[in-house]
ZAMARGU-4260 file (C-alpha; in steps of 0.2 Angstrom, whole numbers, plus 5000, padded with zeros to 4 digits):
<rodrens>
0) 4826/5013/4924 | 4838/5009/4937 | 4849/4992/4940 | 4855/4987/4956 | 4870/4975/4958
5) 4874/4966/4972 | 4884/4981/4977 | 4873/4996/4973 | 4863/5005/4959 | 4872/5011/4943
10) 4861/5022/4932 | 4854/5039/4931 | 4835/5043/4926 | 4828/5038/4908 | 4829/5054/4902
15) 4846/5060/4907 | 4859/5060/4895 | 4875/5048/4896 | 4890/5057/4904 | 4904/5047/4902
20) 4915/5054/4916 | 4898/5053/4929 | 4895/5034/4922 | 4912/5028/4923 | 4913/5035/4942
25) 4898/5027/4946 | 4904/5011/4939 | 4922/5012/4947 | 4913/5015/4965 | 4902/4999/4962
30) 4917/4989/4960 | 4927/4997/4974 | 4912/4994/4985 | 4914/4977/4983 | 4933/4976/4990
35) 4927/4975/5009 | 4916/4962/5006 | 4930/4952/4997 | 4946/4956/5007 | 4954/4940/5004
40) 4956/4943/4986 | 4966/4958/4990 | 4974/4949/5004 | 4982/4935/4992 | 4986/4946/4977
45) 4998/4955/4990 | 5004/4939/4996 | 5012/4935/4980 | 5022/4949/4977 | 5029/4948/4995
50) 5034/4931/4992 | 5043/4936/4977 | 5052/4948/4986 | 5057/4936/5000 | 5063/4922/4989
55) 5074/4934/4978 | 5082/4943/4991 | 5085/4929/5004 | 5089/4915/4994 | 5094/4923/4977
60) 5101/4940/4983 | 5117/4933/4990 | 5123/4926/4974 | 5116/4939/4962 | 5127/4955/4957
65) 5122/4970/4948 | 5136/4983/4943 | 5133/5000/4950 | 5121/4993/4965 | 5130/4987/4981
70) 5114/4982/4988 | 5103/4969/4976 | 5088/4976/4984 | 5091/4993/4977 | 5090/4985/4959
75) 5078/4970/4964 | 5063/4981/4972 | 5058/4992/4958 | 5057/4977/4946 | 5045/4967/4960
80) 5036/4983/4962 | 5034/4982/4941 | 5028/4965/4941 | 5016/4968/4956 | 5006/4981/4946
85) 5008/4971/4931 | 5000/4957/4938 | 4987/4966/4946 | 4979/4971/4929 | 4972/4953/4928
90) 4958/4958/4939 | 4951/4967/4924 | 4949/4952/4913 | 4943/4941/4927 | 4930/4953/4933
95) 4924/4955/4915 | 4921/4940/4910 | 4913/4936/4928 | 4900/4950/4922 | 4898/4942/4905
100) 4897/4926/4912 | 4882/4932/4926 | 4875/4942/4911 | 4877/4958/4919 | 4885/4965/4902
105) 4868/4963/4893 | 4860/4973/4908 | 4872/4988/4907 | 4872/4989/4888 | 4852/4992/4890
110) 4854/5006/4901 | 4855/5025/4897 | 4874/5026/4902 | 4889/5030/4891 | 4893/5011/4887
115) 4913/5015/4887 | 4910/5021/4905 | 4908/5001/4909 | 4925/4998/4906 | 4933/5014/4911
120) 4925/5012/4928 | 4933/4994/4929 | 4949/4999/4924 | 4949/5014/4934 | 4945/5003/4949
125) 4958/4989/4945 | 4971/5004/4945 | 4964/5010/4962 | 4967/4992/4969 | 4984/4992/4961
130) 4987/5007/4971 | 4982/4999/4988 | 4994/4984/4983 | 5007/4996/4978 | 5009/5003/4996
135) 5007/4988/5004 | 5023/4983/4994 | 5032/4999/4997 | 5030/4994/5016 | 5038/4978/5015
140) 5052/4985/5004 | 5057/4998/5017 | 5058/4984/5031 | 5069/4975/5020 | 5081/4991/5017
145) 5074/4998/5000 | 5076/5017/5000 | 5074/5032/4988 | 5089/5036/4984 | 5084/5049/4972
150) 5072/5064/4975 | 5054/5063/4981 | 5049/5069/4966 | 5058/5057/4956 | 5051/5043/4968
155) 5034/5049/4962 | 5037/5050/4945 | 5044/5032/4946 | 5027/5026/4954 | 5016/5035/4942
160) 5025/5027/4927 | 5022/5011/4935 | 5004/5014/4937 | 5002/5022/4920 | 5010/5006/4913
165) 4997/4994/4923 | 4982/5004/4917 | 4987/5002/4899 | 4990/4982/4902 | 4972/4984/4911
170) 4965/4988/4894 | 4975/4972/4887 | 4965/4962/4899 | 4948/4970/4896 | 4949/4963/4880
175) 4953/4948/4885 | 4939/4945/4897 | 4928/4950/4884 | 4934/4938/4872 | 4936/4922/4882
180) 4922/4913/4887 | 4923/4909/4905 | 4931/4917/4922 | 4944/4902/4921 | 4948/4904/4903
185) 4951/4924/4909 | 4962/4919/4922 | 4973/4908/4912 | 4975/4919/4897 | 4977/4935/4908
190) 4991/4926/4917 | 5000/4917/4904 | 5007/4930/4894 | 5013/4939/4909 | 5026/4928/4916
195) 5038/4929/4900 | 5035/4947/4899 | 5042/4951/4918 | 5054/4937/4918 | 5063/4939/4903
200) 5066/4957/4907 | 5079/4968/4917 | 5067/4965/4932 | 5079/4953/4942 | 5096/4953/4933
205) 5104/4962/4921 | 5100/4959/4903 | 5117/4957/4896 | 5119/4942/4907 | 5107/4934/4896
210) 5113/4925/4878 | 5113/4937/4864 | 5097/4932/4856 | 5086/4933/4873 | 5096/4950/4879
215) 5089/4957/4862 | 5071/4952/4866 | 5071/4958/4885 | 5079/4975/4879 | 5066/4977/4867
220) 5053/4972/4880 | 5041/4986/4887 | 5042/4979/4903 | 5062/4982/4903 | 5060/5000/4898
225) 5047/5003/4911 | 5057/4995/4925 | 5073/5002/4920 | 5064/5020/4921 | 5057/5016/4938
230) 5073/5011/4944 | 5083/5025/4938 | 5069/5038/4946 | 5070/5028/4964 | 5089/5028/4963
235) 5092/5043/4958 | 5102/5037/4942 | 5100/5046/4924 | 5085/5040/4915 | 5093/5041/4898
240) 5077/5038/4886 | 5069/5025/4896 | 5055/5037/4902 | 5051/5041/4885 | 5049/5023/4880
245) 5039/5021/4896 | 5027/5033/4893 | 5025/5029/4873 | 5021/5011/4877 | 5009/5014/4890
250) 5000/5026/4880 | 5000/5016/4863 | 4993/5002/4875 | 4979/5013/4882 | 4975/5020/4866
255) 4975/5004/4854 | 4967/4992/4867 | 4953/5004/4873 | 4949/5006/4856 | 4948/4987/4854
260) 4941/4983/4869 | 4926/4998/4868 | 4923/4990/4850 | 4922/4972/4858 | 4911/4977/4872
265) 4898/4985/4859 | 4898/4969/4851 | 4898/4956/4864 | 4882/4950/4872 | 4882/4935/4887
</rodrens>
């Protein structure tokens, strides 16, 4: 039996055995084919981080001094990159909540496909969407004077860390999208915790300028570890243990929330 969504078919023959990889790629392709039809969503998702860049660079940049950085943009941009990919993960919760409200989740669960492929395909397609947004942000950053002061390999490593962390957060968003009752609730629940996580961190200022108790929170924030790791790699600075922490947090998020999300998916009906 086959199912045709608004963007294409999703299933194999009834006698075929479920294949997680194939089914995941098929589901990811279904979501990616929607992007050209809803390009305004991607456009507005890109405008927001551009506004943050202009706000911090031109309005606050002249009054913010970071020890070890002659150019504030070299400190700021890795934080903006990290914030951009983190905010981009919210598409997962909104998309799943929409599929759930339309009854598509029930239809997908009735197909002879690997059940986990529905969530893997969704998170993977949102990762690719994040890559598109990141490339646009990188162009804007270079126009403002940002440069890779480390090696190209280090810059690619920093970018990979950011995308890995965003993929981990997509699984957090998947659980949120399957747990709330509407698209509006998914939008609110998906964003509300990301603002304190990104602002109480080292993304825009040095954490030692914060009150002691808040600095301790910011230093323990996984977003701080990821931002510090990417910033060090982009600027050719010593990374210390920030890369280990960043990778550790990312893998932990993927493992824990993928398990919880898939279990929730198996228990969820529209």
